[in-house]
MARFIMAR-222424 format. One record per residue: x, y, z of N, C-alpha, C, CB in turn; residue number from 1; residue in one letter. Coordinates in steps of 0.1 Angstrom, whole numbers, always signed. Each point is the difference from the previous one (the first is absolute). Glycine has a CB too. Layout:
BEGIN
X;Y;Z;X;Y;Z;X;Y;Z;X;Y;Z;NUM;A
...
***
This chain:
BEGIN
+88;+144;-391;-10;+3;+10;+6;+1;+14;-17;-12;-14;1;M
+11;+21;+22;+5;+2;+14;-2;-13;+7;-7;+24;+0;2;D
+18;-27;+9;+0;-13;+6;-12;-2;+10;+25;+1;-1;3;I
-30;+9;+7;-11;-1;+9;-13;-3;-8;+11;+16;+16;4;L
-13;-10;-28;-11;-3;-8;+1;-14;-6;-3;+25;-5;5;K
+15;-29;+2;+2;-13;-6;-5;-11;+9;+20;+9;-13;6;R
-18;-7;+26;-3;-10;+10;-13;+4;+8;+24;-5;+2;7;H
-31;+15;-7;-13;+4;+6;+1;+1;+15;-12;-12;-18;8;N
+23;+19;+22;+3;+2;+14;-11;+9;+7;+25;-3;-5;9;V
-30;-2;+16;-9;+8;+8;+6;+2;+14;-20;-9;-13;10;T
+18;+20;+19;+6;+4;+13;-11;+5;+9;+22;+5;-11;11;I
-21;-10;+24;-10;+4;+10;+7;+1;+13;-20;-10;-13;12;S
+12;+14;+23;+6;+0;+14;+10;+11;+2;-4;-24;+1;13;G
+10;+23;+11;+10;+10;+4;+10;-7;+9;-16;+19;-3;14;S
+28;-14;+3;+11;-5;+8;+13;+2;-6;-16;-17;+9;15;G
+26;+18;-1;+14;+2;-6;+5;-12;-7;+4;+15;+19;16;D
-9;-27;-15;+5;-12;-6;-11;-6;-9;+15;-5;+20;17;R
-12;-1;-31;-9;-6;-9;-2;-15;+1;+6;+19;-16;18;A
-18;-24;+14;-2;-14;-2;-5;-2;-14;-6;-3;+25;19;M
+13;-6;-32;-2;-2;-14;-6;-14;-2;+19;+16;-6;20;V
-30;-17;-1;-6;-13;-2;+1;-4;-15;-16;+4;+19;21;F
+20;-17;-21;+2;-5;-14;-8;-13;-1;+23;+11;-2;22;V
-31;-12;-8;-10;-11;-2;+7;-13;-6;-18;+17;-2;23;H
+10;-27;+2;+5;-13;-6;-4;-2;-14;+0;-9;+23;24;G
+2;-3;-28;-3;-4;-14;-15;+1;-2;+20;-15;-1;25;F
-24;+21;-11;-14;+1;-4;-8;+9;+8;+2;-23;-7;26;G
+4;+32;+15;-7;+9;+9;+4;+14;-3;-1;-18;+18;27;C
-4;+27;-10;+5;+14;+0;-1;+6;+13;-8;+2;-24;28;D
+10;+11;+25;+1;+7;+13;-14;-1;+8;+18;+15;-9;29;Q
-29;-17;+3;-13;+0;+7;+0;-12;+10;-11;+10;-20;30;R
+19;-20;+18;+0;-12;+9;+4;+4;+14;+5;-14;-20;31;M
+1;+26;+22;+5;+4;+13;-10;+9;+7;+23;-1;-9;32;W
-35;+2;+4;-10;+10;+5;-4;-3;+14;-8;+4;-23;33;R
+9;-17;+28;-4;-3;+13;+11;+1;+10;-17;-16;-10;34;L
+29;+18;+6;+12;+1;+8;+6;+14;+0;+4;-24;-4;35;V
-1;+29;-7;+7;+13;-2;-6;+12;+8;+7;-8;-22;36;A
-20;+10;+22;-6;+11;+7;+3;+0;+15;-18;+1;-17;37;P
+21;-13;+23;+3;+0;+14;+13;+7;+4;-13;-22;+1;38;A
+21;+25;-10;+13;+6;+2;+1;+14;-4;+10;-22;-3;39;F
-21;+28;-2;+0;+14;-5;+2;+10;+11;-15;-7;-18;40;E
+12;+3;+31;+2;+10;+11;+14;+2;+4;-22;-7;+7;41;G
+31;-3;-10;+14;+1;+4;+10;+0;-11;-7;-12;+20;42;D
+2;+8;-32;+9;-1;-11;-5;+7;-13;+8;-22;+9;43;Y
+1;+26;-17;-4;+4;-14;-2;-13;-7;+12;+22;+0;44;T
-24;-26;-5;-3;-13;-6;+1;+2;-15;-15;-7;+19;45;V
+24;-2;-25;+2;+1;-15;-5;-13;-6;+20;+16;+3;46;V
-28;-15;-12;-5;-12;-8;+4;+1;-14;-20;-3;+15;47;L
+23;-8;-22;+4;+1;-14;-4;-13;-7;+19;+15;+6;48;L
-20;-14;-19;-3;-12;-8;+13;-3;-8;-24;+6;-2;49;D
+28;-19;+3;+11;-4;-8;-3;+2;-15;+7;-17;+17;50;L
+3;+20;-25;-2;+1;-14;-6;-13;-6;+19;+17;-2;51;V
-30;-15;-5;-8;-12;-5;-12;-3;+8;+21;-8;-8;52;G
-23;+15;+20;-11;-3;+8;-8;+12;+3;+13;-18;+11;53;A
-26;+16;-7;-9;+11;+4;+0;+11;-10;+5;-6;+23;54;G
-3;+19;-19;-1;+11;-8;+14;+6;-3;-22;+5;+10;55;K
+32;-14;-10;+13;+3;-4;+0;+2;-16;+11;-12;+20;56;S
+0;+17;-25;+2;+2;-14;+3;-13;-6;+8;+24;+3;57;D
-18;-31;-9;+2;-13;-6;+10;+0;-11;-23;-6;+7;58;L
+24;+17;-14;+9;+1;-12;+15;-1;+5;-17;+13;-13;59;T
+19;-10;+26;+14;-1;+5;+5;-14;+3;-4;+23;+9;60;A
-5;-33;-11;+4;-13;+4;+8;-6;-12;-21;-3;+15;61;Y
+34;+1;-13;+9;-6;-10;+4;-13;+5;+8;+23;-7;62;D
-12;-34;+0;+3;-14;+5;+15;-2;+2;-20;-8;-12;63;P
+28;+15;+4;+15;-2;+1;+4;+6;+13;+3;+0;-25;64;V
-7;+13;+28;+4;+6;+12;-5;-7;+12;+0;+22;-12;65;R
-13;-26;+12;-6;-6;+11;+1;-15;+0;-16;+19;+1;66;Y
+27;-24;-6;+3;-15;+0;+6;-4;+14;+2;+0;-25;67;N
-1;+9;+34;+5;-4;+13;-7;+9;+10;+22;-7;-8;68;S
-23;+3;+21;-7;+8;+10;+8;+12;+4;-10;-21;+9;69;L
+23;+21;-12;+9;+12;+3;-5;+13;-7;+19;-16;+3;70;Q
-25;+14;-15;-5;+12;-7;-11;+6;+7;+6;-10;-21;71;A
-15;+2;+27;-11;+6;+8;+6;+6;+13;-16;-17;-9;72;H
+26;+11;+15;+6;+6;+12;+6;+13;-4;+5;-23;+9;73;A
+1;+24;-20;+6;+13;-4;-11;+11;-2;+19;-12;-12;74;D
-31;+7;+7;-11;+10;-1;-5;+5;+13;-7;-12;-20;75;D
+7;+3;+30;-4;+4;+14;+10;+10;+5;-11;-22;+4;76;V
+23;+20;-6;+11;+9;+4;-1;+13;-7;+15;-19;+5;77;L
-19;+19;-18;-2;+12;-7;-11;+9;+5;+9;-12;-20;78;A
-20;+5;+25;-11;+7;+6;+5;+7;+13;-17;-16;-10;79;V
+24;+8;+18;+5;+6;+13;+9;+12;-3;-1;-23;+11;80;L
+10;+21;-21;+9;+11;-3;-8;+13;-5;+18;-17;-6;81;Q
-28;+14;-2;-8;+12;-5;-7;+7;+11;-4;-12;-21;82;A
+0;+5;+32;-7;+6;+11;+10;+4;+11;-20;-14;-5;83;L
+33;+12;+2;+11;+3;+10;-2;-7;+13;+2;+23;-11;84;N
-5;-36;+11;-3;-7;+12;+12;-9;+4;-25;+0;-6;85;L
+28;+0;+18;+10;-9;+6;-6;-6;+13;+19;+14;-10;86;R
-13;-25;+14;-4;-6;+13;-15;-4;+0;+17;+13;+11;87;G
-23;-18;-22;-14;-3;-1;-2;-14;+6;-3;+14;-20;88;V
-10;-16;+23;-5;-14;+3;-6;-5;-13;-5;+5;+25;89;V
+11;-15;-31;-4;-6;-13;-7;-13;+2;+20;+11;-11;90;L
-33;-11;+7;-9;-11;+2;-2;-6;-14;-11;+10;+21;91;V
+14;-23;-22;-1;-7;-13;-8;-13;+1;+21;+11;-8;92;G
-31;-13;+0;-7;-12;+0;+4;-10;-11;-19;+13;+10;93;H
+20;-26;-6;+3;-10;-10;+13;+2;-7;-24;-4;-2;94;S
+23;+5;-12;+13;+3;-7;+6;+13;+3;-10;-14;-18;95;V
+2;+24;+23;+6;+12;+3;+7;+0;+14;-18;+11;-13;96;S
+16;-22;+20;+9;-1;+12;+14;-2;-5;-18;-11;+13;97;A
+21;+3;-23;+13;-1;-5;+5;+12;-8;-4;-24;-1;98;M
-6;+31;-5;+4;+13;-7;+4;+10;+11;-17;-5;-19;99;I
+10;+5;+30;+4;+9;+11;+14;-4;+6;-24;+4;+5;100;G
+27;-16;-4;+13;-5;+5;+11;+4;-9;-11;-19;+11;101;L
+9;+18;-24;+10;+4;-10;+2;+15;+0;-7;-20;-14;102;L
-4;+27;+16;+2;+15;+1;+8;+4;+13;-22;+3;-12;103;A
+19;-10;+23;+7;+3;+12;+15;-4;-1;-21;-3;+13;104;A
+24;-8;-20;+14;-4;-2;+7;+10;-8;-7;-23;+2;105;N
+1;+29;-12;+6;+9;-10;+3;+14;+7;-11;-13;-20;106;R
+1;+18;+27;+1;+13;+6;-5;-1;+15;-3;+12;-23;107;Q
+11;-18;+32;-5;-2;+13;-3;+13;+8;+13;-20;+0;108;P
-8;+31;-4;-2;+13;+7;-15;+4;-2;+24;+7;-3;109;E
-30;-12;-7;-14;+4;-3;-10;-8;+7;+7;+8;-22;110;R
-3;-19;+28;-10;-10;+6;+4;-3;+14;-5;-10;-22;111;V
-2;+15;+32;+3;-2;+14;-6;-13;+5;+1;+24;+3;112;A
-12;-28;-8;-7;-13;+4;-7;-6;-12;-3;+9;+23;113;R
+4;-22;-24;-7;-8;-10;-11;-8;+6;+21;-1;-14;114;L
-33;+2;+8;-11;-9;+4;-3;-9;-12;-10;+17;+17;115;V
+12;-30;-15;-1;-9;-11;-13;-9;+2;+25;+0;-4;116;L
-35;+3;-4;-13;-7;+2;-1;-12;-10;-11;+22;+8;117;V
+9;-34;-2;+0;-12;-8;+11;-1;-10;-25;+0;+3;118;A
+38;+1;+2;+11;+0;-9;+5;-14;-4;+7;+21;+10;119;P
-1;-22;-21;+7;-12;-4;+12;+4;-9;-21;-14;+1;120;S
+33;+9;+3;+12;+3;-9;+1;-9;-12;+11;+8;+21;121;P
-18;-20;-20;+0;-9;-11;-12;-9;+1;+25;+0;-2;122;R
-33;-1;-9;-12;-8;+1;+2;-15;-3;-13;+20;-7;123;Y
+24;-23;-1;+3;-13;-3;+8;-7;+11;+1;+6;-24;124;L
-4;-19;+26;+8;-8;+9;+14;-2;-5;-21;-12;+8;125;N
+30;+11;+1;+14;-3;-4;+6;-9;+11;+2;+23;-13;126;A
+10;-29;+10;+6;-8;+11;+2;+8;+13;+11;-14;-18;127;P
-16;+10;+29;+1;+7;+12;-9;+11;+2;+23;-7;+0;128;G
-32;+9;-10;-9;+12;+1;-14;-4;-5;+19;+16;-3;129;Y
-29;-12;+11;-14;-3;-4;-7;+13;-3;+0;-20;+15;130;T
-2;+22;-28;-7;+12;-5;-15;-2;-1;+21;+7;-11;131;G
-25;-20;+9;-14;-3;-1;-4;-6;-14;-4;+18;+16;132;G
+13;-16;-26;-4;-4;-14;+11;-8;-6;-14;+20;-2;133;F
+10;-30;-6;+9;-7;-9;+0;+6;-13;-3;-21;+12;134;E
+14;+20;-20;+0;+6;-14;-13;-3;-8;+25;-2;+1;135;P
-30;-10;+0;-12;-4;-8;-12;+8;+5;+9;-23;-3;136;A
-9;+27;+16;-11;+8;+5;+0;+14;-6;+0;-13;+21;137;D
+12;+19;-22;+1;+13;-5;-2;+0;-15;+16;+6;+18;138;I
-11;-16;-25;-3;-1;-15;-15;-1;-2;+22;-12;-3;139;D
-29;+4;+11;-14;-1;-2;-8;+13;+2;+2;-24;+7;140;E
+3;+31;+4;-6;+13;+3;+2;+10;-11;+4;-5;+24;141;L
+8;+6;-29;+3;+9;-11;-7;-3;-13;+22;+4;+11;142;L
-23;-17;-14;-7;-5;-12;-15;+4;+1;+17;-19;-3;143;E
-23;+17;+15;-14;+3;+1;-2;+15;-2;-3;-19;+16;144;A
+12;+28;-11;-1;+14;-2;+1;+3;-15;+10;+4;+22;145;M
-1;-11;-29;+2;+3;-14;-12;-4;-8;+24;-4;+2;146;D
-30;-7;+2;-12;-5;-8;-13;+7;+2;+11;-22;+1;147;N
-13;+27;+12;-12;+6;+3;+2;+8;+13;-14;-18;-11;148;N
+19;+30;+9;+3;+8;+12;-12;+3;+9;+19;+10;-13;149;Y
-30;-6;+7;-12;+3;+8;-5;-12;+7;-6;+18;-16;150;L
+6;-30;+9;-4;-12;+7;+9;-4;+11;-9;-7;-21;151;G
+22;+9;+19;+10;-2;+11;-3;+9;+12;+17;-7;-17;152;W
-20;+20;+14;-3;+9;+11;-11;-5;+8;+8;+19;-14;153;S
-19;-23;+8;-12;-4;+7;+2;-13;+8;-13;+11;-17;154;G
+22;-19;+12;+3;-13;+7;+10;+2;+12;-4;-12;-22;155;T
+15;+20;+19;+10;+1;+10;-2;+10;+11;+15;-6;-18;156;M
-23;+17;+15;-2;+10;+10;-5;-6;+13;-4;+17;-18;157;A
-7;-25;+18;-5;-6;+13;+11;-9;+7;-23;+0;-10;158;P
+31;-6;+2;+11;-9;+6;+10;+9;+7;-3;-18;-17;159;V
+7;+29;+10;+10;+9;+6;-5;+8;+12;+10;+2;-23;160;I
-23;+2;+22;-6;+8;+11;-3;-8;+12;-9;+15;-17;161;M
+5;-28;+16;-4;-7;+11;-13;+5;+6;+24;-5;+5;162;G
-27;+3;+8;-12;+5;+6;-13;-3;-8;+14;+18;+10;163;N
-16;-31;-13;-12;-3;-9;-13;+4;+6;+13;-19;-8;164;P
-14;+22;+21;-12;+4;+6;-3;+15;-3;+3;-17;+18;165;E
+7;+23;-24;-2;+15;-4;+3;+1;-15;+7;+8;+24;166;R
-17;-12;-32;+2;+0;-15;+3;+13;-6;-15;-20;+0;167;P
+11;+31;+7;+2;+13;-5;+15;+4;-1;-22;+7;+10;168;E
+30;-13;-2;+14;+2;-1;+6;-6;-13;+2;+0;+25;169;L
-6;-12;-28;+5;-7;-12;-6;+8;-12;+1;-22;+11;170;A
-13;+27;-10;-6;+7;-12;+8;+13;-2;-22;-9;+5;171;E
+27;+16;+5;+8;+12;-1;+13;-3;-7;-11;+10;+20;172;E
+17;-21;-16;+13;-4;-6;-2;-4;-14;+9;-7;+22;173;L
-19;+0;-25;-3;-4;-14;-2;+12;-9;-11;-21;+8;174;T
+3;+31;-3;-2;+12;-8;+13;+8;-2;-23;+1;+10;175;N
+32;-1;+1;+13;+6;-2;+9;-6;-10;-2;+7;+24;176;S
+2;-21;-24;+8;-7;-10;-6;+3;-14;+5;-18;+17;177;F
-18;+18;-18;-6;+2;-13;+2;+14;-6;-16;-18;+6;178;C
+18;+27;+3;+2;+14;-4;+14;+3;-5;-17;+7;+16;179;A
+26;-17;-13;+14;+1;-4;+2;-4;-15;+7;-4;+24;180;T
+1;+12;-31;+3;-4;-14;+6;-14;-1;+4;+25;-5;181;D
-11;-34;-2;+4;-14;+0;+14;-2;-5;-23;-6;-4;182;P
+28;+13;-6;+14;-1;-5;+10;+3;+11;-8;+5;-23;183;T
+5;+6;+30;+9;+5;+11;-1;-10;+11;-2;+24;-7;184;I
-10;-29;+11;-1;-9;+11;+7;-13;-3;-22;+10;+5;185;A
+21;-15;-17;+7;-13;-3;+15;+2;+1;-19;-7;-15;186;R
+24;+18;+10;+15;+2;+1;+4;+2;+15;+0;+11;-23;187;H
-7;-3;+30;+3;+3;+14;-1;-13;+8;-8;+23;-2;188;F
-1;-32;-1;-2;-13;+7;+13;-8;-2;-25;+1;-3;189;A
+30;-2;-9;+12;-7;-2;+12;+5;+8;-8;-5;-23;190;R
+9;+18;+22;+11;+6;+8;-1;-3;+15;+2;+19;-17;191;V
-15;-18;+22;-3;-2;+14;+3;-15;+4;-17;+18;-1;192;T
+11;-27;-6;+0;-14;+5;+13;-7;-4;-25;+0;-3;193;F
+33;+5;-5;+13;-6;-4;+12;+8;+7;-10;-8;-22;194;L
+7;+18;+30;+10;+7;+7;+6;-8;+11;-11;+22;-6;195;S
+24;-18;+9;+7;-6;+12;+8;+11;+6;+1;-23;-11;196;D
-6;+28;+23;+7;+10;+7;+7;-4;+13;-17;+16;-10;197;N
+19;-29;+11;+6;-5;+12;+14;+6;+2;-13;-22;-2;198;R
+21;+24;-8;+13;+5;+1;+0;+15;+5;+8;-16;-18;199;A
-19;+23;+16;-1;+14;+4;-3;+1;+15;-8;+6;-23;200;D
+3;-17;+30;-4;+1;+14;+11;+4;+9;-18;-17;-5;201;L
+30;+11;+5;+10;+3;+9;+6;+14;-1;+5;-24;+0;202;P
-8;+31;-11;+5;+13;-2;-9;+11;+7;+9;-7;-22;203;K
-20;+3;+27;-9;+10;+6;+5;+4;+13;-19;-10;-12;204;L
+19;+23;+15;+4;+5;+13;-12;+8;+6;+24;+1;-8;205;R
-35;+0;+1;-11;+7;+5;-9;-9;+9;+0;+15;-21;206;T
-4;-10;+32;-9;-8;+9;-13;-4;-8;+9;+11;+21;207;P
-13;-24;-20;-11;-4;-8;-11;-8;+8;+16;-2;-19;208;A
-28;+5;+17;-11;-7;+5;-6;-10;-10;-5;+20;+16;209;L
+4;-32;-13;-6;-10;-9;-14;-3;+5;+23;-10;-5;210;L
-33;+13;-3;-14;-3;+3;-4;-12;-9;-5;+24;+6;211;L
+4;-36;+0;-4;-12;-7;-14;-4;+4;+25;-7;-1;212;Q
-32;+2;-8;-14;-6;+3;+2;-14;+5;-11;+15;-17;213;C
+1;-19;+26;+1;-13;+6;-2;-11;-11;-9;+9;+21;214;A
+1;-6;-31;-2;-9;-12;+1;+8;-13;-14;-16;+14;215;Q
+24;+13;-22;+2;+8;-12;+6;-10;-10;+4;+22;+13;216;D
-11;-24;-24;+5;-9;-11;+12;+6;-7;-23;-9;-2;217;V
+24;+22;+1;+11;+6;-7;+12;+2;+8;-16;+11;-14;218;L
+15;-8;+27;+11;+2;+9;-2;-8;+13;+4;+23;-11;219;A
-2;-36;+11;-2;-8;+12;+8;+4;+11;-6;-19;-14;220;P
+3;+15;+26;+7;+3;+12;+15;-3;+0;-21;-3;+12;221;L
+24;-8;-19;+14;-4;-1;+8;+12;-7;-6;-25;-2;222;D
+0;+32;-7;+7;+11;-6;+2;+11;+10;-10;-6;-22;223;V
+0;+9;+30;+2;+10;+10;+11;-3;+10;-24;+5;-3;224;G
+24;-18;+7;+11;-4;+9;+13;+1;-6;-16;-15;+11;225;R
+17;+12;-24;+13;+1;-7;+5;+14;-1;-6;-20;-14;226;Y
-4;+29;+11;+4;+14;-1;+4;+6;+14;-16;+3;-19;227;L
+9;-8;+29;+4;+4;+14;+14;-4;+4;-24;-1;+6;228;H
+28;-11;-11;+13;-5;+3;+11;+8;-8;-10;-23;+5;229;E
+6;+27;-17;+10;+6;-9;+2;+15;+2;-6;-17;-16;230;Q
-5;+23;+21;+1;+15;+2;+3;+3;+15;-17;+4;-19;231;L
+29;-1;+21;+5;+3;+14;-8;+11;+7;+23;-7;-7;232;A
-28;+4;+19;-8;+9;+7;-14;+2;-4;+21;+11;+4;233;G
-26;-19;-13;-13;+2;-5;-10;-5;+11;+8;-3;-24;234;S
-21;+8;+22;-11;-5;+9;-10;-7;-9;+4;+19;+16;235;E
-9;-31;-11;-9;-8;-8;-14;+1;+8;+18;-15;-10;236;L
-28;+19;+4;-13;+0;+6;-10;-8;-9;+4;+22;+11;237;V
-10;-32;-6;-9;-9;-7;-14;+6;+2;+15;-21;+2;238;V
-22;+25;-13;-13;+6;+1;-10;-12;-1;+7;+22;-10;239;V
-16;-22;+19;-10;-11;+1;-11;+2;-11;+5;-3;+25;240;D
-1;+0;-37;-9;+1;-11;+5;-9;-11;-7;+23;+6;241;T
-2;-27;-15;+4;-8;-12;+2;+9;-12;-12;-20;+10;242;S
+19;+15;-20;+1;+7;-12;+13;+8;+0;-24;+1;-2;243;G
+25;+8;-9;+13;+7;-2;-2;+15;+1;+6;-18;-15;244;H
-17;+23;+20;-3;+14;+0;-5;+4;+14;-5;+0;-24;245;C
+13;+0;+35;-5;+3;+13;-4;+15;+1;+15;-18;+9;246;P
-10;+26;-18;-4;+14;+1;-14;+2;-4;+23;+7;-5;247;H
-29;-17;-1;-14;+0;-4;-8;-9;+10;+5;+5;-24;248;L
+0;-16;+28;-8;-10;+8;+2;+3;+15;+3;-17;-18;249;S
+8;+23;+22;+2;+2;+14;+7;+14;+2;+2;-25;+5;250;A
-8;+36;-10;+8;+13;+1;+3;+5;+13;-12;+5;-20;251;P
+4;-8;+30;+3;+5;+14;+12;-7;+6;-24;+5;+3;252;Q
+26;-18;-6;+12;-7;+4;+12;+5;-7;-14;-20;+4;253;A
+13;+24;-16;+11;+5;-8;+4;+14;+6;-7;-12;-21;254;V
-3;+20;+23;+2;+14;+6;+7;-1;+14;-20;+9;-13;255;I
+15;-18;+21;+6;-2;+13;+14;-4;+0;-22;-6;+8;256;G
+25;-4;-17;+14;-5;-1;+10;+11;-5;-9;-23;-4;257;A
+4;+31;-6;+9;+11;-5;+2;+10;+11;-9;-4;-24;258;I
-2;+8;+31;+2;+10;+10;+10;-4;+10;-24;+7;-3;259;N
+23;-20;+8;+10;-5;+10;+14;+1;-6;-18;-15;+10;260;H
+19;+11;-22;+14;-1;-6;+6;+14;-2;-7;-21;-12;261;F
-1;+31;+8;+6;+13;-3;+0;+9;+12;-8;-2;-23;262;V
+3;-2;+35;+0;+8;+12;+13;+7;+3;-18;-15;+9;263;A
+29;+7;-10;+13;+7;+4;+4;+12;-9;+7;-22;+7;264;P
-13;+23;-19;+3;+11;-9;-5;+13;+6;-1;-15;-20;265;L
-9;+15;+29;-6;+12;+5;+11;+8;+8;-23;-11;+1;266;R
+33;+4;+4;+10;+7;+7;+13;+1;-7;-11;-7;+21;267;T
+11;+3;-34;+12;+0;-9;-1;+11;-10;+3;-25;+3;268;T
+6;+35;-2;-1;+11;-10;+4;-5;-14;+5;+16;+18;269;P
-11;-9;-28;+4;-3;-14;+14;+4;-2;-24;+4;-8;270;L
***
């Protein structure tokens, strides 16, 4: 299958430079609908679904191939290559923040700026590092997914989304989780929550913006500060919202932070 069809790639906007949006776990490209259109006047906006998500080709999901985040990063690079794109702004949410970082490390000429939304290089705590979870926490989370994925979705989505005064946000995330193939979701969850990309951070040479939420159970502020220390020249912006999805709960703040970060590119030729 054609790589663009495999990832349900959609293209809008206009501009010499592209801005590419990659969604997080249990989501798809629709989650960017409140942010991506704001950039269509200055950029060619590219949206895609990771294999296994949204309207991607689910039959292409091979658990052996996708047993690491690097395989997804290679897919993103394959999309950029198919579109003949270089010097893009790559925006990744949650696990796709690290997928974007891996892609930039592998082919830095294709990524001019990285925007990492609610990123975490490792969810498990380790000596000298606070990821937010103990091994027992992750074991319990994965066991709950194995036993009753739909029940897990309904329980966890409100916790992940935050903003309890806006229940429609948690409902949307619940519906997104439930629309994901449970077998694929369980496998991707293991890859996500057991990953450790700390060793990849010092390799990054691409300027990065870190968008961290003020209160986030999956990626606490300590993680944002750690990333800021490890990524030379990075910018850390704390979005005044709770939860793990500021592109849904605080889209205008996300748009403003990205616009400020990419402003120098307007005078930088491709």
